[in-house]
C-alpha positions in Angstrom: 0.0 0.0 0.0 3.0 2.3 0.4 5.3 2.9 -2.5 8.2 4.5 -0.8 9.4 3.3 2.6 12.7 5.1 2.6 11.4 7.3 5.5 11.8 4.2 7.8 15.5 4.9 7.8 14.8 8.0 10.0 13.1 5.9 12.7 14.8 4.3 15.6 15.4 0.6 15.6 12.6 0.2 18.1 10.1 0.9 15.4 11.4 -0.1 12.0 10.1 -3.6 12.0 6.7 -2.8 13.5 6.1 0.2 11.2 7.0 -1.9 8.2 4.4 -4.4 9.3 1.7 -1.8 9.7 2.4 0.1 6.5 2.5 -3.0 4.3 -1.0 -4.1 5.3 -0.4 -5.9 8.6 0.2 -9.3 7.2 -2.2 -11.8 5.5 -5.2 -11.4 7.7 -6.5 -8.4 5.7 -4.9 -8.6 2.3 -8.1 -8.2 0.2 -8.7 -4.8 -1.4 -11.0 -2.3 0.2 -14.7 -2.6 -0.9 -17.1 0.3 -1.1 -20.9 -0.1 -0.8 -23.6 2.4 -1.5 -21.4 5.3 -2.7 -19.3 6.6 -5.5 -15.6 5.6 -5.8 -13.2 7.4 -3.5 -12.0 10.6 -5.0 -8.4 11.7 -5.0 -8.5 13.9 -2.0 -6.0 15.0 0.7 -5.6 11.4 2.0 -4.5 10.1 -1.4 -1.5 12.4 -1.3 -0.3 11.9 2.2 3.4 11.8 2.3 5.0 8.6 3.4 6.7 10.4 6.3 3.4 11.5 7.7 2.0 7.9 7.4 5.1 6.7 9.2 4.5 9.2 12.0 0.9 8.1 12.3 1.9 4.4 12.4 4.4 5.2 15.1 1.8 7.1 17.1 -0.6 4.1 16.7 2.0 1.8 18.2 2.7 4.2 21.1 -1.0 4.7 21.7 -1.3 0.9 22.0 1.6 1.0 24.5 -0.2 3.7 26.6 -3.3 1.6 26.7 -1.4 -1.5 27.7 0.5 0.2 30.5 -2.5 2.1 32.0 -4.8 -0.9 32.0 -2.1 -3.2 33.4 -1.4 -0.7 36.1 -5.0 -0.4 37.0 -5.6 -4.2 36.7 -8.9 -3.1 35.2 -10.2 -1.9 31.9 -10.7 -2.9 28.3 -7.7 -3.5 26.0 -9.5 -4.7 22.9 -10.7 -1.5 21.3 -7.7 0.8 22.1 -5.4 -1.8 20.5 -7.7 -2.8 17.7 -8.7 0.7 16.6 -5.3 2.5 17.1 -5.0 3.3 13.4 -8.4 4.9 13.4 -7.4 7.1 16.2 -4.1 8.0 14.5 -6.0 9.2 11.4 -8.7 11.0 13.3 -6.5 13.0 15.6 -3.4 13.1 13.4 -5.0 14.1 10.1 -8.8 14.1 9.7 -10.3 16.2 12.5 -10.3 19.9 13.0 -9.8 20.9 16.6 -7.8 23.2 18.8 -6.4 21.5 22.0 -5.9 24.9 23.6 -9.6 25.8 23.0 -11.4 22.5 23.6 -14.8 24.3 23.6 -14.3 26.0 20.3 -17.8 26.1 18.8 -16.8 25.0 15.3 -14.6 22.1 16.3 -15.2 18.7 15.0 -16.6 16.4 17.7 -15.5 12.9 18.4 -17.7 10.6 20.5 -16.4 7.2 21.7 -19.7 5.3 21.7 -17.9 2.2 22.8 -17.0 4.0 26.0 -15.5 0.9 27.7 -12.5 1.5 25.4 -11.8 4.8 27.2 -8.0 4.4 27.1 -8.3 4.8 23.3 -9.6 8.3 23.9 -7.3 9.3 26.8 -4.3 8.2 24.8 -5.2 10.2 21.8 -6.2 13.3 23.7 -2.8 13.2 25.5 -0.9 12.8 22.2 -2.9 15.5 20.5 -1.9 18.1 23.0 -5.0 18.5 25.2 -4.5 19.4 28.8 -4.4 15.7 29.8 -1.0 15.2 31.4 0.8 11.8 31.1 0.5 11.5 34.9 -3.3 11.5 34.5 -3.0 8.8 31.8 -1.1 6.7 34.3 -3.8 7.3 36.9 -6.4 5.5 34.8 -9.5 4.5 36.8 -8.1 6.0 40.0 -10.0 8.2 42.5 -10.2 11.8 41.4 -8.2 11.2 38.2 -9.0 12.8 34.9 -9.3 9.4 33.3 -12.3 7.6 34.8 -13.4 4.1 33.7 -15.7 5.5 31.0 -15.5 8.9 29.4 -17.4 11.6 31.3 -18.5 14.9 29.8 -17.0 17.8 31.8 -19.1 18.3 35.0 -18.6 18.9 38.7 -16.9 15.6 39.1 -14.6 15.5 36.1 -13.4 18.3 33.8 -11.3 16.3 31.3 -11.0 18.4 28.1 -11.9 16.8 24.8 -14.7 14.5 26.1 -17.7 15.3 24.1 -20.2 12.8 25.7 -20.6 10.6 28.7 -20.6 7.1 27.2 -20.7 3.6 28.5 -24.2 2.3 28.0 -23.8 0.8 24.5 -25.6 2.5 21.6 -25.9 5.8 23.5 -22.9 7.4 21.9 -23.9 6.9 18.3 -27.4 8.2 19.3 -25.9 11.2 21.1 -23.9 11.8 17.9 -27.1 12.1 15.9 -28.2 14.8 18.3 -24.9 16.6 18.1 -25.0 16.4 14.3 -28.6 17.8 14.4 -27.5 20.6 16.7 -24.6 21.4 14.3 -27.0 21.6 11.4 -29.3 23.9 13.4 -26.3 26.1 14.2 -25.3 26.4 10.6 -28.9 27.2 9.5 -29.4 29.9 12.2 -26.1 31.6 12.3 -24.3 31.2 9.0 -24.8 34.0 6.4 -24.0 34.3 2.8 -21.0 36.3 3.6 -19.7 34.3 6.6 -19.6 30.6 7.4 -18.9 30.1 11.1 -20.3 26.6 11.4 -19.1 23.8 9.1 -17.9 21.1 11.4 -18.3 17.3 11.4 -19.2 14.8 14.0 -17.2 11.6 14.3 -18.2 8.5 16.3 -16.5 5.2 16.9 -18.8 2.3 17.6 -18.5 -1.5 18.0 -20.7 -4.5 17.5 -22.3 -3.9 21.0 -23.4 -0.4 20.1 -25.0 -1.6 16.9 -26.8 -4.5 18.6 -28.5 -2.1 21.0 -31.9 -1.1 19.5 -31.4 2.6 20.3 -28.7 2.8 17.7 -31.1 1.7 15.0 -33.7 4.3 16.1 -31.1 7.1 16.1 -29.5 5.9 12.8 -32.9 6.0 11.1 -33.5 9.6 12.4 -30.1 10.7 11.2 -30.7 9.3 7.7 -34.2 10.7 7.5 -33.1 14.1 8.4 -30.1 13.9 6.1 -27.4 14.5 8.7 -24.5 14.2 6.2 -22.2 15.9 8.7 -22.2 12.6 10.8 -19.4 10.1 10.1 -19.4 6.9 12.1 -16.5 4.5 12.2 -17.5 0.9 13.0 -14.8 -1.1 14.7 -16.0 -4.3 13.1 -13.8 -6.9 14.9 -16.4 -9.7 14.9 -16.2 -9.9 18.7 -18.5 -9.3 21.7 -17.7 -9.9 25.3 -19.1 -13.4 25.9 -18.4 -14.9 22.5 -17.4 -14.2 19.0 -20.0 -11.9 17.4 -21.3 -14.7 15.1 -22.8 -16.3 18.3 -25.4 -13.6 18.5 -25.5 -11.7 15.2 -25.7 -12.7 11.6 -27.1 -9.7 9.8 -25.2 -7.7 7.2 -24.7 -4.5 9.1 -23.5 -2.6 6.0 -26.6 -3.6 4.0 -28.7 -2.6 7.0 -27.2 0.9 6.9 -27.6 1.1 3.2 -31.3 0.4 3.7 -31.5 3.1 6.3 -30.2 5.6 3.8 -26.6 5.9 4.8 -23.5 5.9 2.7 -21.5 2.8 3.6 -17.8 2.2 3.0 -16.3 -1.1 4.0 -12.5 -1.3 4.6 -11.4 -5.0 4.6 -8.2 -3.8 6.3 -9.2 -1.5 9.1 -5.6 -1.0 10.0 -4.7 0.5 6.6 -3.9 4.2 7.4 -4.2 5.3 3.8 -7.5 3.6 3.3 -8.9 5.0 6.5 -7.8 8.5 5.7 -9.2 8.3 2.1 -12.6 7.0 3.4 -12.9 9.8 6.0 -11.8 12.5 3.6 -14.3 11.3 1.0 -17.1 11.3 3.7 -16.2 14.8 4.7 -16.3 16.1 1.2 -19.5 14.3 0.2 -22.4 16.6 1.2 -25.1 14.4 -0.4 -27.6 14.3 2.4 -26.4 11.0 3.7 -24.6 10.2 6.9 -21.6 7.9 6.5 -20.6 4.7 8.2 -17.1 3.3 7.6 -16.9 -0.3 8.4 -13.4 -1.0 9.5 -12.5 -4.7 9.6 -10.1 -4.8 12.5 -8.4 -7.2 14.8 -9.4 -6.8 18.4 -6.5 -6.6 20.9 -4.0 -6.2 18.0 -0.5 -6.2 19.4 -1.1 -8.9 22.1 -0.8 -12.1 20.0 -2.0 -14.4 22.7 -5.5 -12.9 22.7 -5.8 -10.8 19.6 -8.8 -11.6 17.4 -10.7 -13.4 20.2 -13.3 -12.4 22.7 -10.6 -12.8 25.4 -9.1 -9.6 24.1 -12.1 -7.5 25.0 -11.2 -6.9 28.7 -8.0 -7.2 30.6 -7.2 -10.8 29.9 -4.2 -9.6 27.8 -2.6 -7.9 30.8 -0.6 -11.0 31.6 1.2 -10.7 28.2 1.7 -6.9 28.2 5.5 -6.9 28.9 6.3 -9.3 26.1 3.9 -7.6 23.7 5.4 -4.2 24.3 8.8 -5.7 23.5 7.4 -7.2 20.3 6.0 -3.8 19.3 9.5 -2.3 19.7 8.6 -0.2 22.8 11.4 0.3 25.4 11.3 -2.4 28.0 12.5 -0.1 30.7 10.2 2.8 30.0 6.4 2.3 30.5 4.0 4.9 29.1 6.6 5.6 26.4 6.0 8.4 23.8 8.8 9.2 21.5 10.1 12.7 20.9 9.2 12.2 17.3 5.5 11.6 18.1 5.3 14.6 20.4 7.0 16.7 17.7 4.6 15.4 15.0 1.5 16.3 17.1 3.2 19.6 18.0 3.4 20.5 14.3 -0.2 19.2 13.9 -1.3 21.5 16.7 0.4 24.5 15.2 -1.3 23.9 11.9 -4.7 23.5 13.6 -4.1 26.8 15.5 -3.5 28.5 12.2 -6.8 27.2 11.0 -8.5 28.4 14.2 -6.9 31.8 13.8 -8.4 32.1 10.3 -11.8 31.1 11.7 -11.4 33.7 14.4 -11.0 36.4 11.8 -14.2 35.2 10.0 -16.0 35.1 13.3 -15.0 38.6 14.2 -16.2 39.9 10.8 -19.5 38.0 11.3 -20.0 39.5 14.7 -19.5 43.0 13.4 -21.9 42.4 10.6 -24.6 40.6 12.7 -24.7 42.1 16.2 -28.1 40.7 17.1 -27.3 37.2 16.0 -23.9 37.5 17.7 -25.6 38.3 21.0 -28.0 35.3 20.6 -25.0 33.1 19.9 -22.9 34.4 22.8 -25.9 33.9 25.2 -26.0 30.3 23.9 -22.3 29.8 24.4 -22.5 31.2 28.0 -25.8 29.5 28.8 -27.3 32.9 29.6 -31.1 33.0 29.9 -33.5 35.6 31.2 -33.9 35.8 35.0 -36.8 34.0 36.6 -38.3 37.4 37.3 -38.1 38.4 33.7 -39.5 35.0 32.5 -42.5 35.3 34.9 -43.1 38.8 33.8 -43.3 37.6 30.2 -45.9 35.0 31.1 -49.4 36.4 31.7 -51.5 35.0 34.5 -53.9 32.4 33.2 -57.6 32.7 33.2 -59.0 31.2 36.4 -60.7 28.2 35.1 -60.3 24.4 35.1 -57.8 23.3 32.5 -55.4 20.4 32.0 -51.8 21.2 32.9 -50.7 19.9 29.5 -53.0 22.6 27.9 -51.6 25.2 30.3 -48.1 24.1 29.2 -49.1 24.6 25.6 -49.6 28.3 26.4 -46.6 28.7 28.6 -44.1 27.2 26.1 -44.9 29.9 23.6 -43.7 32.6 26.0 -40.7 30.6 27.0 -39.7 30.1 23.3 -40.1 33.8 22.7 -37.9 34.8 25.6 -35.3 32.1 25.0 -34.6 32.1 21.3 -32.5 29.0 21.3 -35.2 27.0 23.1 -36.2 23.9 21.1 -38.8 21.2 21.7 -39.9 18.0 20.1 -42.1 15.0 20.5 -42.2 11.3 19.8 -45.1 11.5 17.4 -47.4 13.0 20.0 -47.4 16.8 19.5 -51.2 16.8 19.3 -51.5 15.2 22.7 -48.4 16.5 24.6 -49.2 20.0 23.2 -45.6 21.3 23.3 -45.4 22.5 19.7 -43.8 26.0 19.4 -46.0 28.0 17.1 -44.3 29.8 14.3 -40.9 28.3 15.0 -40.7 25.9 12.1 -40.0 22.2 12.0 -36.4 20.9 12.1 -35.1 18.6 9.4 -34.9 18.0 5.6 -37.7 18.0 3.1 -41.5 18.2 3.5 -41.4 21.9 4.4 -38.9 21.4 7.2 -35.6 23.3 7.6 -32.5 23.0 9.8 -33.5 26.3 11.5 -36.8 24.8 12.7 -37.1 24.5 16.5 -39.7 21.7 16.6 -38.1 18.3 16.3 -40.1 15.4 15.1 -38.3 12.4 16.7 -40.8 9.8 15.4 -41.9 6.9 17.6 -38.4 6.6 19.1 -38.5 7.6 22.8 -35.1 6.0 23.6 -33.4 7.7 20.7 -35.2 10.9 21.6 -33.6 10.9 25.0 -30.2 10.3 23.6 -30.6 12.9 20.8 -31.7 15.4 23.4 -28.5 14.6 25.4 -26.6 15.2 22.1 -28.1 18.7 21.8 -27.1 19.4 25.4 -23.5 18.1 24.8 -23.3 20.3 21.8 -24.3 23.4 23.8 -26.0 26.6 22.6 -29.5 25.2 22.6 -32.1 24.5 25.4 -33.7 21.3 24.3 -36.9 19.7 25.5 -38.9 16.7 24.3 -42.3 15.1 25.0 -44.1 11.9 25.2 -46.7 10.2 27.5 -45.3 9.7 31.0 -45.8 5.9 30.9 -43.3 5.8 28.0 -40.7 7.6 30.1 -39.5 4.1 30.9 -38.2 3.8 27.3 -36.0 6.8 28.1 -34.6 5.9 31.5 -31.1 5.2 30.3 -30.6 8.6 28.7 -32.4 10.3 31.6 -29.9 8.7 34.0 -27.0 9.9 31.9 -28.4 13.4 31.6 -28.6 13.6 35.4 -25.2 12.1 35.9 -23.6 14.4 33.2 -25.5 17.4 34.6 -27.2 18.2 31.2 -29.9 20.9 31.3 -32.5 19.1 29.2 -36.2 19.2 29.9 -38.7 16.3 29.6 -42.4 17.1 29.0 -44.3 14.0 30.1 -48.0 14.2 29.9 -51.0 11.9 30.8 -49.5 11.6 34.2 -51.7 9.2 36.2 -54.7 6.9 36.3 -56.6 10.0 35.1 -55.7 8.9 31.6 -58.8 6.7 31.9 -60.1 4.7 29.0 -56.7 3.7 27.6 -56.4 1.5 30.6 -53.6 0.3 32.9 -51.0 0.0 30.1 -51.2 3.8 29.7 -51.9 4.8 33.4 -48.6 5.4 35.2 -48.8 4.7 38.9 -45.1 3.9 39.7 -43.4 6.1 37.1 -43.1 9.4 39.0 -41.7 7.7 42.0 -39.2 5.8 39.8 -38.1 9.1 38.3 -37.7 10.7 41.7 -35.2 8.1 42.6 -32.7 9.6 40.1 -30.1 11.9 41.8 -30.0 15.3 40.2 -33.3 15.0 38.3 -36.0 17.6 39.3 -39.4 16.0 38.9 -42.1 18.7 38.9 -45.8 17.9 39.0 -47.7 21.2 38.9 -51.2 21.6 40.3 -52.6 24.3 38.0 -51.7 26.7 35.2 -49.6 29.0 37.5 -47.6 26.2 38.9 -47.2 25.0 35.3 -45.6 28.4 34.5 -43.4 27.9 37.5 -42.4 24.5 36.3 -41.3 25.7 32.8 -39.4 28.6 34.3 -37.7 26.2 36.8 -36.6 24.0 33.8 -34.9 27.0 32.2 -33.3 28.2 35.4 -31.7 24.8 36.2 -28.3 24.7 34.5 -26.7 21.7 36.1 -29.1 18.9 35.4 -32.4 17.8 33.8 -36.0 18.6 34.7 -39.1 16.5 34.2 -42.4 18.3 33.8 -45.2 15.9 34.7 -48.5 17.2 33.2 -52.1 16.0 33.3 -54.4 14.9 30.6 -57.5 15.8 32.5 -58.6 19.2 33.7 -57.7 20.4 37.2 -59.1 23.3 39.2 -57.4 26.7 39.1 -56.4 27.4 42.7 -58.2 30.7 43.0 -57.5 31.4 46.6 -53.7 31.3 46.1 -52.0 34.3 44.5 -50.3 33.5 41.2 -46.9 34.6 42.4 -47.1 32.5 45.4 -47.7 29.4 43.2 -45.1 30.3 40.6 -42.3 31.1 43.1 -43.5 28.2 45.3 -42.6 25.8 42.5 -39.0 27.1 42.5 -38.7 26.2 46.1 -40.3 22.8 45.6 -43.2 23.3 48.2 -45.2 26.1 49.7 -48.2 26.7 51.9 -51.3 26.8 49.7 -53.8 26.9 52.6 -52.7 28.4 55.9 -54.4 27.3 59.1 -56.3 30.1 60.9 -56.1 28.5 64.3 -53.6 26.3 66.1 -51.9 23.9 63.7 -53.4 20.4 64.0 -52.5 18.6 60.8 -50.8 19.1 57.5 -51.9 17.7 54.1 -49.2 17.5 51.5 -50.3 17.0 48.0 -48.9 17.4 44.4 -50.3 17.8 40.9 -53.9 17.0 40.4 -54.4 16.0 44.0 -53.8 19.5 45.4 -57.3 20.5 44.4 -58.7 17.7 46.6 -56.5 18.7 49.5 -57.7 22.3 49.3 -61.4 21.1 49.4 -60.7 18.7 52.2 -59.1 21.3 54.4 -62.3 23.3 54.4 -64.1 20.3 55.8 -61.5 19.2 58.2 -61.3 22.5 60.2 -59.3 25.7 60.6 -56.3 23.9 62.1 -55.4 22.1 58.8 -52.7 23.4 56.6 -52.3 22.4 52.9 -48.8 22.2 51.4 -48.5 22.0 47.7 -45.3 20.1 46.9 -44.7 20.1 43.1 -41.1 19.1 43.4 -39.5 17.0 46.2 -36.0 17.6 44.9 -36.2 21.4 45.0 -37.8 21.3 48.4 -35.0 19.1 49.7 -32.4 21.6 48.6 -34.0 24.5 50.6 -32.4 25.7 53.8 -33.5 24.0 57.0 -35.3 27.2 58.1 -37.5 27.1 55.1 -38.3 23.4 55.5 -39.3 24.0 59.1 -41.5 27.0 58.0 -43.4 24.8 55.6 -43.4 21.5 57.5 -42.8 22.3 61.2 -41.5 19.3 63.2 -43.9 20.1 66.0 -46.8 19.0 63.8 -46.7 15.2 63.6 -50.2 14.7 62.2 -49.3 14.6 58.5 -51.2 13.3 55.5 -50.0 13.0 51.9 -52.0 12.5 48.7 -50.9 11.5 45.2 -52.4 9.4 42.4 -49.4 7.1 42.4 -47.6 4.7 44.6 -47.2 5.8 48.2 -43.7 4.8 49.3 -41.7 8.1 49.0 -44.3 10.2 50.8 -43.4 8.7 54.2 -40.2 10.7 54.0 -42.4 13.8 54.6 -45.3 12.4 56.7 -43.2 10.0 58.9 -43.9 6.4 59.5 -46.9 7.3 61.6 -48.3 9.5 58.9 -51.1 8.7 56.4 -50.5 8.4 52.7 -53.5 8.3 50.4 -52.1 6.8 47.2 -52.6 4.2 44.5 -50.6 1.1 45.2 -52.0 -1.0 42.4 -52.5 -0.7 38.6 -55.5 1.0 37.2 -58.2 -0.2 34.8 -60.0 0.9 31.7 -62.8 3.4 32.3 -63.5 7.1 32.0 -60.8 8.9 34.0 -63.1 10.4 36.6 -64.4 6.9 37.4 -61.0 5.4 37.7 -60.0 8.3 40.0 -63.1 7.9 42.1 -62.8 4.1 42.4 -59.2 4.3 43.5 -59.8 7.0 46.1 -58.4 10.1 44.4 -61.2 12.4 45.5 -61.7 15.0 48.1 -64.5 12.9 49.8 -62.2 9.9 50.2 -59.4 12.1 51.5 -61.8 13.7 54.1 -62.9 10.3 55.2 -59.4 8.9 55.6 -58.1 12.1 57.3 -60.9 12.2 59.8 -60.2 8.6 60.9 -56.5 9.3 61.1 -56.9 12.6 63.1 -59.4 11.2 65.5 
């Protein structure tokens, strides 16, 4: 594959033999020519004219990246060797040639993004970030998987726990990373459509993702891949580490489909490289994908050998984890790495990436000139963009001022949300929403904002995303928008289908992503659709997530507070839990009390007018029943609306005591869901009026009545309890 190998003479004796092996096709295992499916022949682009010297440098870097992975995983006695060793040439081409980035400005808005979907192979990413010149010192590479290190077991998007630069997504759950990448690519398309002008292009980046067989077996990757093809996200380039291995067995044990043909059917461009270690072929395939703006995302199938470099396990499922650690020392020697110097990186490799960094900084400087001219020519757009970069949104006071008080009448909180979201979208111009084929029911469509995507009247500037019936992918794509930055993303479906989204919701909470979920049809009040669509356990299950605010508003004003709270929270996700059925407008409680009360998680909705005897705590559609019951139970009964347990728990002790004084031990809670969590607030001797069973099919008011979600039942139970 390489015509001139004279540059090998410049290499030290440690590398000559190994580089020769790499550059001449890595032996007989992958000697067949590259095959291309579903796209035109590769054009003669930058990769076709790579100088032999550069390819030698990339090959050397690949060898040394293998060494870094071996040494770190061996030192930790934990980790996954297979991917970092098997995909080393892919990393060399991406970081050494193909991607545009600036290690000194890792948050540059027009950088190419790289997502390691197969997050278990995290030493792949840490090795290449270090070599590429990011602020990831070699000492931190050595501290792989150690407490407080910059190199945790799986890549973690910068947050309060880890701030490792260059990590574009928290990955680990297989299939999530490629699905996040579809969201990142969509956000990139949106940025280009909103901010680029005829005179200035400030967004033209690509999104790269490395996946394995495990990622493509997970169903969410299929959902997201279909979305990416349908919306013509041709800025997305996926590299498939096709090593025919999974953890338990060789991949043939559990899969037999033609993955390339499947992606052709989705509408992707597919390139198959029969030698996934061929630097020149990898580079040509990537450059062709970057240049081919044909409305199709690209997947490059790289036929690789897992664990390459450790002959005892290479090509087998034993190579996946740390089984190869026992052979690391001999393998390093065979690779030509110094026996007496672990974590070895040659001066030549550091120099190569130093030159690469300098060239990338020149490209960045040219972009800065364009950006400065764009800002001068487009001051209003520039302010909007800067606010997105800095995550600046209007204050809660300004947001509340922009949302008029609702008409005091009974209305479903999903309908109230339909009004509130219009004002939110007006005040927060980079706020976007979407739905899993349920806009007509979830009522979160932003009027006049256009629909995101390609064809059928859609555009990439549209702020309403049609995710299709793909809740799991919707959650991952929303996370992708949040990883990208700039936009405030929300998405909607029925609450009962939130279970399809639990994996990305968990990651959003862990990674501190400010995404918003709009989950409607929140209880047995759904009615006729029956128990399959009546969530009773779901809200409690969501409340179990750390760092997820779950807000279940009681009326239109609390709904306004819930939406404002979702904008105000910058360090984690918010779930808005809204009703299908009408609820009373709480006419005796001032609008501001309700709105600001949501921000604190709980507030006094009905104040006792004599000595405090009992407290009723309720949330969502049950607050109306608590208010009615208090009038029957006497002047010593207080009603507390608690739309958000998590926000209340974050309040100072003084506020908690003000709302729920310890001296009052007669406490009652009411919610149309399972009762367990409420004992935290009422105590083990308290009373919880809940629904600890599944519902049934009937009109919603009948289901509510039969299962005790009425003021009359609350009064009866409370009187018996207070006696």
